[in-house]
N, C-alpha and C positions, 0 to 999 in steps of 0.2 A: 567561376564556372556557373553558367546559367543552369538552374535546377528546374526540372519539369514541374508543372502544376496541373491538377485535375481541372479541366477547363470550366466546368459549371461554377466552381468556387472562385476561380482566379480573379474574376472581375467584380464579385459581389462584396458590398460593404457589410452585409448582414447575412449570417448563415444560421441554420438550425441543425444541431447535431444531438445525438444521443450518446451518452457515455455509460459503459457497463463495467463494473468492477466487482470482483470477488477475491477476497484476500486469504491470508494464511489461516485465519480462524475457521474457514470452511463453514460459515454460517449460511450463506446465500449470496444473492446477486443484488448489488445496489445499482439502480438505473436512474439516470438524470437526463431530462430533456433540457437543452441549453441553447439560448440565443447568443451567438458570438458576433461581435461587431468590431470593425477596425482591421488594420493590417500592421505588420511589423510588430514593434513592441507596444504600440498604442492599441492594445486589444482589451476588450471587456467581455465578461461572461455573465449573462443573466439567466439564472436557473428558472425554468418554466414549470417543472414538475419533478418530483422525486418519488421513488417507489422501491421497496425492498422485497425481493422474492426469496423466501427461505428455501433452502434445499430440503427435499423430502428426506426422511431418515435413510431410505434405501440408497438414494443418490449420494448422500453424505458419506455413508459407509463405504461405498465403492471408491469415492475420492480419497478417503483416508487410507484405504487398502493400497491404492496406487501410490500414495506418499510414503509408504513404509519400507520400501526396498528399492535399491537401484537395479534389481533383477525383475522388476514388474513385467509380466508378459505382455506382448503386444496385443494378445487376444483380450486383455482387459483394457489397455489404453485406447485401442482403436475404436471400439464401440462407445466408450465413455466420451471420447473426443466428439463423436457425432451426436451423442445424446445431449451433451452439454450445449452444443450448438443450438439444438431445439429449445432447450430451457432458456438460453440467452435471448433467442429470437422472441419467445413469448414475453419475456421481461421487457424487451425493447418496445414491442407493440403495446403493452399495457401502459408504460410511462408516456408513450405518444398519445394514447387515448386520454390519460389523465390530464395531459397538457392541453386538451381540446384540439388536437391536430389530427391530420390524416397522414399515413405513411408517405404520401406523395409530397407533403410539405417539408419533409425531413431530408436534408442534404446528404447525411452520412451517419454511420454508427461507428464508434470507437470502442472495441471490446478488449479488455485486458486479458480475459480468459482466467482459468483456474490453474494456478501454479501447483504442480505435483512434484516437481524436482528442479532444484536450482543449484548447479555446481559451477560457479563462475570462474574457477581457476582450474587449469589442467592438473590432473593427478595421475601418477603412475603411468605416464605416457598416453593417458586418455584425454581427449580434447574437452575443454570447457563446454558446457551446454546448459540450456534451460528449457523446460517443457511447460507450456501453458495449454490446457485443453479447452475446447469449445470452438469448433471449426467455423471460421469466418465465412466460408462458402455457404454453410447451412444457414447462418444468420442472414446473409444477403438474399438467398433464395426464398426464405420464408417471409421476410419482411418486404422484399422488393426494393431495398435500400442498399447502396454500396457500403461495405463494411471494411474497416481497417482493424486488423488483429495482429497477433504475434509481434508485439512491439519490441521485445527485449533482444531478439537475436541479431538485429542490425548493429546494436551497440557491442554485443559480444564479438561480432565479425570485425568490428573496428578496434578490437583489443581491450574493450571495457568489460565490466562485470555485469552488464545488463540491468543494473539497478544502482541507485534509485532513479526512476524515470520522471517523477513529478516535479523535480526542482525547477525545470524551465517554466512550467505553468505557474509555480509559486512565485518565481521571479516576475512574471508578467502581471500577476494579480496582487502581490503583497509587498513589493519592494517600497522602500521609503528613502527619501533624500536626507532625512533628519535623524533617524535612529536605526540601530541594528535590530533585526527581527529574527527570531528562530521559529520555524514552523515544525512542530513536533507532532508526527502522526503516531497514534498508539492503536494499531490494529493487532493482528496476531504477533507481528514483529514491530518494534518501534523504529522509526527513522526520523532524522532531523535534517532540515534544510537551513543553511546559514546565509542570511542576507545582510551583509554589512551596509551601513548607511551609504547611499549613493553608489552602490555597486553596479557593475556591468554584468551582462549574462555570463561572460567568461570568468568572472570572479566568484560565482556561486559555488559553494561546496555543499555536499550532503553525504550522509552515510547512515547505515543501520546502527542504532544504538544497542540493540540486543533484543531480548524478549519483550513484547508488549503485553498483550492479553494471553498469549499462547500458553505460558506455564500456569497462570492463574486458572484459565479455562480447563486445561488438562487435569489439574489437581481437582477442581470442582467435579469434573465428570467422573474421576476415579473415586473420590471420597463419597460421592452420593450414588455410586453405581449406575451412573447414566441418567439419574433423575434431573440433575441440573448441569448445564453446560457452561455456566458463567456465574460469577459472583455479582448478582444484581445490585447495582449502586454501591458495591463494596461493603455490603452489610455483614457478610461473614468475616471479612478481614477486620472490620471495625470491632468485632467481638474477641479477636485474638490478640496475642502479643508477639511482636517481632523477636525472633530468636537471633540475636546478634552473632553468636558463634557460627551458626549455620549460614547466616547471610554473608559473613566474612569469607567462609569457605566457598560459597557460590560465586562471590565476586572475584575469586581467583581464576575463574575461567579465562583462558588466554584470549578469547575474542575481545574482552573488554579493554585489553591493553594494545590490541592490534591497531596500528595506525590506519587512517583512511587513505584512499578509498577502500571501503569494505562493505560487504553485504552478507546476510545470513538468512536462515529460514528454519523450516521444520526439521531439516536434516541434522541441525546442531542443537536445537532447543525443543524438540518434539517429544514423542512418546517415551523414548528411552531416558531422556533427561528428566522428565516428570516422574517416572518410576523410581529413578535413583534419588531424586529429592524426597519423595515420599518415604523411601526406605530409610534415609538418613534421619528424617523427622521422627519416624517411629522409634528408631534406635535411641534417639535423644529424649523420648517421652513427650513429644509435643502433641497437643490436641489438633484436631482438624482445623480449627479456626486459627491456631498459631501457625500452622503450615501455610494457610492461605494468606495470612498477614505477612509472613516472611516472603512469600512469592510476590506479593504486591509491592513490598518494599524493594525487592530485587529490581523490579521494573523502574521504580522511582530512583533508586540509588544508581543504577546503571546509566540512566539518562543524565543525572546530575554529574556523575563521574565523567561522562563524555564531554559535557560542557566544560568541566574543570580542566580536563587533560588536553582536549583538542580544539576548543573554541576560544576560551578566555586568553590563551597566549597570543591569539591573533586579533581579536576584537572584543569589545564590551557590548553585549546585547542588552537592550533595555527591556525586552519582553519576549516571552515564549507563548506562542498561540498553539493550543493543543486541539487536535482533531482526531477523528476515528472513534471506534467504540469505547476506548479507554477514557475518553473525555466524559463519559456518563458515570464513571466510577468515582464517587465523591471521596472515598478513602484514599485512592491512588492520587487524585489531584491534590488533596491536602498534604500527603507525604511529599509529593513533588514540589509543591510551593514552599514547604518548610526546608527542603534540601537546597532549593535555589535561592532562597531569600538572602543568605550570607554572601552570595555572589552578585547581588544587586539585580537579579532577573525576576520580573513580575510574571505571573502565570495567568493566562486568559484562555477561555475556550472560544471556538468559532462562534458559538451562540452569542457570546458577549460582544462580538463584533457584527452581529446581525446576519451571520452566515449559518451553515449547517455542518456540523462535524461529520454526520453520516454521509452527506452528499459530496463532500469535498473531493474524494478521489475519483468518484464517477464523473464529476465535472472536469477533473483534470484529464481524464481519458477522452472526453469529448473535445477538449482543447488540443490534445496531442493528435487526434484524428484530423482536426482542422489544419494543424501544421503539416501533417503528412500530405494532405490533399492539395496544399498550396506549395509543396516542395520546400518547406522550411525545416532545416535541421533542428531537432528539439532535444537531443541528448546533450548533457553537460559533461564534457570530458573531465573537468575538475572534480566532479562527483562520482563518475563511473570508472575513471582511469583510462578511458579510451584515447586512442591517438588523435582522433578528430571527432567532430560532432556529426552524427549520421542522421539522415532522414529515417524515421522509425516506422515500422509496420509494413504489413502486406495488404494489398487491396483486393477485395473480392467483389465482383459485380453480379447483380441479380440477372436472371435470364431475360433476354430480350432487350437489354440495354445496348444501344448503338452509340 
């Protein structure tokens, strides 16, 4: 079936797009200006500029409030949806300025939005759904640039879990004919994309491995009473000792044994989970550093366990390339490298490959927007569980566009 394409992009070999990404850590918005060249699977992405806009404490507090209950009132979600659209628009304009461009030179914006609730499986007769805030119409109107947003719902409508969505872009940019590669993102949640040597797009698999930085960050915020929201470079964890009995108990969570495709989020490993972990740590007489070290090892161990259980039976990867905020946590990376060494998997960061861990997912959503505007299905059913690959996202036009 012939799929529609947004006509200004259909014939161009080179396009400029902006990608906007805000993850489950709720830190702020990553914005990347990207030059995309080529068509089909022969696509390249050249980052032109990258910029991070931190959320203000007030905005972050409202986002976290919206994440804490499936009974969140529409009078909170509605205004926040519009307000975040304004924040994303400003982030897009700033990264365009940093790239030395004008808005009129940018073909489109791809905005992931801020996830506040993700229930990818029907429960108790209620439909599966996902909610990302940050209205694409506001972004389009404020920037004067067409905006693609709300990427996940198309995959949900096709029977998938709406996540993970970046595997198709990782296939385009990282696949190898000679060796198996794992792309591990460690944001609030950890997720891995599996690229076997010489794989085709339909062979790609991906799934959420479990908590990434979310539990570590949540503990740091509680233990410091809000003074610190992360363990900078893993320094606190490096001063503690991993409590193996507590770690073993944490690893009994049913999510870790659940087969792929699977996806998770703050609903499973958020505030309540962190509070329970702290209570168990206190009861066992652990120091604050011991609890952070154990939470850090939980991320490393859950990633390694996912490789052992779900990847090695199918293929032998040569390397794992780590991106996301967790790639800056030296203690976490050391734990992960040690856990994967017996499996013959070497650990690298995006920076060691000449790329940016922080910009990776923003670049991915620029590429996904490019796919949308060219009518290219970019969901990977083997990763999301969908019945077919859907064209992702909704397109918002700025005023006056004919």
